[in-house]
C-alpha positions, -999 to 999 in steps of 0.1 A, spaced: 846 664 776 862 698 778 848 732 772 865 762 757 872 796 774 846 811 751 808 809 745 788 820 715 772 854 711 751 868 683 752 904 672 723 922 688 709 933 654 711 896 643 689 881 670 654 871 663 627 864 688 602 836 679 569 845 695 552 814 681 573 789 699 553 780 730 552 816 740 589 814 750 615 840 739 639 819 720 670 833 704 688 820 673 717 832 654 708 843 619 740 856 604 772 855 623 785 840 656 809 859 678 830 846 707 825 859 743 850 852 770 838 831 800 825 836 827 793 850 812 755 848 818 729 850 791 724 886 780 743 915 766 781 912 765 810 924 745 825 899 721 863 894 719 863 915 688 844 943 705 809 939 691 779 941 714 763 907 713 737 886 731 757 859 749 744 824 752 761 809 782 755 772 775 766 774 738 803 766 736 821 786 709 835 754 693 800 739 690 785 766 668 777 744 639 768 756 605 765 793 614 793 815 600 819 828 626 833 862 629 868 861 614 883 884 641 868 863 669 881 832 652 916 846 650 916 858 686 903 825 701 929 802 683 
């Protein structure tokens, strides 16, 4: 198994906190995923397209799933 050079980030305005889930502060992407260059830790970071995002260090960019991806991040990471 290989990992990419990028992790997933979600635009800061597009991050929701779920206070009803065991009291934990869980984040989930609700609109658009961005790519963030590794190395990174969870928290605020600049995406490869320049948008301020909340980076998720253990979510590989290629494993985003059904969430839409930023077209500029997609272009840069290919």
